[in-house]
C-alpha positions as CSV (number, residue, x, y, z in Angstrom):
1,X,143.6,49.3,161.0
2,X,144.2,52.3,162.7
3,X,143.3,51.2,166.4
4,X,145.6,48.3,165.4
5,X,148.2,51.3,165.2
6,X,147.1,52.9,167.5
7,X,147.1,50.1,170.2
8,X,151.0,49.1,168.8
9,X,152.5,52.7,169.8
10,X,150.3,52.6,173.9
11,X,152.7,49.4,173.7
12,X,155.4,51.2,172.1
13,X,154.9,53.5,175.1
14,X,154.0,51.5,178.0
15,X,157.4,49.2,176.9
16,X,159.6,52.4,177.1
17,X,158.6,53.9,180.6
18,X,158.0,50.1,182.3
19,X,161.9,49.8,180.7
20,X,162.9,53.0,181.9
21,X,161.4,52.2,185.8
22,X,162.7,49.2,185.9
23,X,166.5,50.5,185.9
24,X,165.3,53.4,187.7
25,X,166.4,55.7,184.9
26,X,164.5,58.7,184.2
27,X,162.3,58.7,180.9
28,X,164.8,59.7,178.3
29,X,162.6,61.6,175.9
30,X,165.4,61.5,172.3
31,X,165.2,57.4,173.4
32,X,161.4,58.5,173.7
33,X,161.3,59.8,170.3
34,X,163.9,57.9,167.9
35,X,161.2,55.4,169.1
36,X,157.9,56.6,168.1
37,X,159.7,57.6,164.4
38,X,160.3,53.9,164.1
39,X,157.4,52.5,165.6
40,X,155.7,55.3,163.2
41,X,157.4,53.2,160.0
42,X,156.6,50.6,161.5
43,X,153.1,51.7,161.4
44,X,153.6,53.0,157.0
45,X,155.4,49.1,156.2
46,X,152.1,47.3,158.0
47,X,149.9,49.9,156.8
48,X,152.1,48.8,153.1
49,X,151.7,45.3,154.0
50,X,148.0,45.3,155.0
51,X,147.0,46.7,151.8
52,X,149.3,44.3,149.3
53,X,147.5,41.2,151.9
54,X,144.1,43.1,151.4
55,X,144.7,43.2,147.6
56,X,145.8,39.2,147.0
57,X,142.4,38.2,149.6
58,X,140.5,39.3,146.8
59,X,139.0,36.7,143.9
60,X,139.7,37.7,141.0
61,X,136.8,37.6,138.5
62,X,136.1,34.4,136.3
63,X,134.9,35.7,132.9
64,X,133.3,32.4,130.9
65,X,135.6,31.9,128.1
66,X,133.2,32.6,124.8
67,X,133.3,30.0,122.1
68,X,135.9,30.8,119.4
69,X,133.1,30.5,116.7
70,X,129.9,32.6,117.6
71,X,126.9,30.9,116.4
72,X,128.4,27.6,116.6
73,X,126.3,25.0,116.6
74,X,125.7,21.9,119.5
75,X,127.0,18.4,117.9
76,X,124.6,16.4,116.7
77,X,126.6,13.5,116.1
78,X,126.4,12.5,112.1
79,X,129.6,13.5,111.3
80,X,131.1,11.3,114.0
81,X,132.4,8.3,111.2
82,X,133.1,10.2,108.0
83,X,136.3,10.2,106.9
84,X,138.4,11.2,104.0
85,X,139.1,8.4,101.7
86,X,142.7,9.0,99.9
87,X,143.0,8.3,96.0
88,X,145.6,10.4,93.7
89,X,146.6,13.4,96.5
90,X,143.0,13.8,96.5
91,X,140.9,13.4,99.7
92,X,137.5,12.3,98.9
93,X,134.2,11.8,100.8
94,X,130.7,11.3,99.4
95,X,127.7,13.6,98.5
96,X,126.3,11.8,102.4
97,X,129.8,12.4,104.6
98,X,129.5,15.5,102.8
99,X,126.5,16.6,104.0
100,X,126.7,15.3,107.2
101,X,129.5,17.2,107.9
102,X,127.6,20.5,107.1
103,X,125.3,19.3,109.2
104,X,127.5,18.0,112.2
105,X,129.9,21.4,112.2
106,X,129.9,21.7,115.9
107,X,130.9,17.6,116.0
108,X,133.7,18.0,113.2
109,X,135.1,21.0,116.0
110,X,135.4,18.8,118.9
111,X,138.0,16.8,116.8
112,X,140.4,20.0,116.7
113,X,141.1,23.0,117.8
114,X,141.7,26.6,116.2
115,X,143.3,29.7,117.0
116,X,144.6,32.6,115.1
117,X,147.9,32.7,113.5
118,X,149.7,35.5,114.3
119,X,152.0,37.4,112.7
120,X,153.0,40.6,114.2
121,X,149.2,42.1,114.7
122,X,148.3,40.7,111.6
123,X,146.0,37.1,111.3
124,X,147.6,35.1,108.5
125,X,145.7,32.1,109.2
126,X,144.3,29.9,111.7
127,X,146.4,27.3,113.2
128,X,144.8,23.9,114.3
129,X,146.1,21.6,117.2
130,X,144.9,19.0,119.6
131,X,143.5,17.0,116.0
132,X,142.4,13.1,117.5
133,X,144.6,10.8,115.3
134,X,141.3,9.5,114.4
135,X,139.0,12.8,113.1
136,X,137.8,13.8,109.8
137,X,140.4,15.9,110.1
138,X,143.1,13.8,110.2
139,X,141.5,12.0,108.2
140,X,142.1,14.5,105.0
141,X,146.0,15.2,105.5
142,X,145.7,18.0,108.9
143,X,148.7,17.9,111.3
144,X,148.8,19.3,114.3
145,X,150.2,22.7,114.1
146,X,149.6,23.1,110.1
147,X,148.1,27.1,109.8
148,X,145.3,27.1,107.0
149,X,145.7,29.9,105.7
150,X,143.1,29.8,102.8
151,X,140.0,27.6,101.6
152,X,138.9,27.9,97.8
153,X,140.6,31.2,97.7
154,X,138.6,33.1,101.1
155,X,141.9,34.3,103.3
156,X,141.0,32.7,107.0
157,X,141.1,35.3,109.4
158,X,138.7,33.8,112.2
159,X,137.2,30.6,112.9
160,X,133.9,32.5,111.3
161,X,135.5,32.8,108.0
162,X,135.9,28.6,108.7
163,X,132.3,28.9,108.8
164,X,131.3,30.8,105.7
165,X,134.2,28.6,103.4
166,X,132.2,25.6,104.1
167,X,129.1,27.1,101.7
168,X,131.9,27.1,99.7
169,X,133.0,23.7,99.8
170,X,128.9,22.8,99.5
171,X,128.4,25.1,96.9
172,X,131.7,24.0,94.6
173,X,131.5,20.3,95.7
174,X,135.8,20.6,96.2
175,X,137.8,22.0,99.3
176,X,141.5,23.8,98.1
177,X,143.2,24.5,101.4
178,X,146.3,26.0,102.1
179,X,148.4,25.2,104.1
180,X,151.7,26.2,106.0
181,X,153.3,23.7,107.2
182,X,157.2,24.0,109.0
183,X,157.7,27.0,106.5
184,X,156.3,24.7,103.1
185,X,153.1,25.6,101.0
186,X,151.1,22.6,100.8
187,X,147.9,22.3,99.0
188,X,145.3,19.8,100.0
189,X,142.0,18.7,97.7
190,X,139.1,18.0,99.9
191,X,136.3,16.9,97.0
192,X,133.0,14.9,96.8
193,X,133.4,12.1,95.0
194,X,131.2,11.2,92.4
195,X,128.0,8.9,93.0
196,X,128.7,5.4,92.0
């Protein structure tokens, strides 16, 4: 960079001398000093611009995105066809379907997305979105934009809490899900259907 600035300064001096000589006038030192100050100011501006260009040319470090739930298993496909059946306001799944869901949490997680629902700096639950229309969550009454606040009394403060709730569902055979939907509290009941 300094070499470029030196070249600019030398060129300015030479240009001034050429102009003065071509006009047959002696070199005016006052004008030359003014020109030298202007060249100095331009050099400062050039340095600042070069620094900005250097910053812009540097490629930002791209950090890999961590999965929202640590240790989420790979999708096995066991739960891809599991759907709830609504009966009298309760969403039912068979025992085999419930087992398939527990074995294929990775597959279920591909049918929706979750992010923490924040109020100030406190997590109020997990907001669900991008729910596939033909998916298990959609068949159980979940809608895009729902904020799941509790499952079986367990407040949800992270995606890991959702995984913990799956064990509670397996133990009880039922999930009481509290949801905030458009400012309204809604409760969904998902239950293992009794054996036939």
